[in-house]
C-alpha positions as CSV (number, residue, x, y, z in Angstrom):
1,M,53.5,-18.2,20.2
2,L,55.9,-15.5,19.1
3,K,55.8,-16.8,15.5
4,N,52.0,-16.3,15.6
5,I,52.5,-12.7,17.0
6,G,55.0,-12.0,14.2
7,G,52.4,-13.1,11.7
8,Q,49.7,-11.1,13.3
9,L,51.9,-8.0,13.2
10,Q,52.5,-8.6,9.5
11,S,48.7,-9.1,8.9
12,A,47.9,-6.0,10.9
13,N,50.5,-4.0,9.0
14,D,49.0,-5.2,5.7
15,L,45.5,-4.2,6.7
16,V,46.6,-0.8,7.9
17,Y,48.6,-0.2,4.7
18,A,45.6,-1.2,2.5
19,K,43.4,1.2,4.3
20,S,46.1,3.9,4.0
21,V,46.2,3.4,0.2
22,I,42.4,3.8,0.0
23,K,42.6,7.0,2.1
24,Q,45.6,8.2,0.1
25,Q,47.7,8.3,3.3
26,H,50.4,5.8,2.1
27,N,52.7,8.5,0.8
28,K,52.6,10.7,3.8
29,D,55.2,11.0,6.6
30,R,53.9,12.3,9.9
31,D,54.7,15.1,12.2
32,S,55.8,14.5,15.7
33,D,52.3,14.3,17.2
34,P,50.9,10.7,17.3
35,E,47.5,12.0,18.1
36,D,47.2,14.5,15.3
37,G,44.3,12.5,13.8
38,E,45.4,13.5,10.3
39,T,47.9,10.9,9.1
40,G,46.5,7.5,9.8
41,V,43.4,5.3,9.4
42,T,40.6,4.0,11.6
43,V,40.3,0.3,12.1
44,N,37.4,-1.1,14.2
45,G,36.7,2.4,15.5
46,V,40.3,3.1,16.6
47,F,42.5,5.7,15.0
48,I,45.9,4.2,14.1
49,A,48.7,6.7,13.4
50,T,50.7,5.8,10.3
51,V,54.0,6.7,8.6
52,Y,54.0,6.1,4.9
53,G,50.9,3.9,5.3
54,T,52.4,1.6,8.0
55,P,51.4,1.6,11.6
56,W,53.5,3.9,13.7
57,I,54.2,1.6,16.6
58,Y,56.1,4.0,18.9
59,S,54.7,2.6,22.2
60,G,52.9,-0.4,23.8
61,T,49.7,1.7,23.7
62,A,50.1,2.3,19.9
63,L,50.6,-1.4,19.5
64,T,47.4,-2.3,21.4
65,N,45.4,0.1,19.2
66,F,45.5,-2.5,16.4
67,M,46.4,-5.8,18.2
68,D,44.5,-7.5,21.0
69,I,47.5,-8.1,23.2
70,D,48.2,-7.8,26.9
71,I,51.5,-5.8,27.0
72,L,53.6,-3.6,29.2
73,D,55.6,-0.8,27.7
74,Q,59.2,-1.2,28.9
75,G,60.6,1.9,27.1
76,Y,63.4,2.4,24.6
77,N,66.7,0.8,23.6
78,E,67.2,-1.5,26.6
79,H,68.4,-4.9,25.4
80,T,68.7,-6.4,28.9
81,E,65.4,-5.2,30.6
82,I,63.7,-8.4,31.9
83,C,60.0,-8.6,31.4
84,E,58.6,-8.9,34.9
85,Y,55.0,-8.2,33.9
86,S,52.1,-10.2,35.4
87,G,50.4,-10.1,32.0
88,D,51.6,-11.8,28.8
89,F,54.3,-9.7,27.1
90,C,56.5,-6.6,27.3
91,F,57.2,-4.1,24.6
92,M,60.5,-2.3,23.7
93,Y,61.1,0.3,21.1
94,F,64.5,0.6,19.4
95,N,65.7,3.4,17.1
96,T,68.3,3.4,14.4
97,S,71.3,1.2,15.1
98,S,70.3,0.3,18.6
99,A,68.1,-2.5,17.4
100,P,69.0,-6.1,18.3
101,A,71.9,-7.4,16.2
102,T,70.0,-10.6,15.6
103,L,67.8,-8.8,13.2
104,D,70.8,-8.0,11.1
105,L,69.3,-4.7,10.1
106,S,71.1,-2.6,7.6
107,F,68.7,0.4,7.8
108,S,69.4,3.8,9.3
109,P,67.4,5.5,10.3
110,G,64.6,3.2,11.2
111,V,62.8,1.7,14.1
112,A,62.1,-1.7,15.5
113,S,59.2,-2.5,17.8
114,I,59.8,-5.6,19.9
115,I,57.4,-7.9,21.8
116,Y,59.0,-10.3,24.2
117,P,57.6,-12.7,26.9
118,K,57.8,-12.8,30.7
119,S,61.1,-13.6,32.3
120,K,63.0,-12.8,29.0
121,S,64.9,-9.8,27.7
122,V,65.4,-8.7,24.2
123,A,69.0,-9.8,24.5
124,D,67.7,-13.4,24.9
125,D,66.7,-13.5,21.2
126,C,63.1,-14.5,22.0
127,F,60.8,-11.9,20.5
128,A,58.4,-10.8,17.7
129,Y,59.2,-7.6,15.8
130,H,57.8,-5.0,13.5
131,I,60.4,-2.9,11.6
132,F,59.9,0.4,9.8
133,D,62.8,1.1,7.4
134,R,63.1,4.7,6.5
135,T,65.5,4.0,3.6
136,D,62.6,2.8,1.5
137,N,59.6,3.6,3.8
138,T,58.6,-0.1,4.1
139,A,57.7,-2.3,7.1
140,R,58.2,-6.0,7.8
141,A,57.4,-8.2,10.8
142,G,58.4,-11.6,12.1
143,S,60.0,-13.3,15.0
144,V,63.3,-14.5,16.5
145,T,63.0,-17.6,18.6
146,T,66.5,-18.9,18.9
147,G,66.7,-18.0,22.6
148,C,63.2,-19.3,23.6
């Protein structure tokens, strides 16, 4: 299932980026307000904040703006937080070098948005991810399932 979610994240990223190019938003950074309504695109009637044309996935709520997923936002930079949600998945946001070592990320600064299942933590290496790399302002998505 996490491989499918990783693929959905990549597809959603590609859709948002394509809309950003059409709106000429793909070369724009954003300010600190995710609700500014200026830098982003609308998909299916929902405004999606973007940074250089990619979805700005800074919270579980931001993620559900463009993916139909039952998710609980667990916060920031906590590798060992167990997902004890009665729904399907939990969300964790990592900035800079605090991202899981399994991703072998060489970027700094950057962010990683992680989706992980019930009864697991990010440290278990069982998650889907979306990464925004500020060194070249690109994004990629996928999954790590070695601990599932």
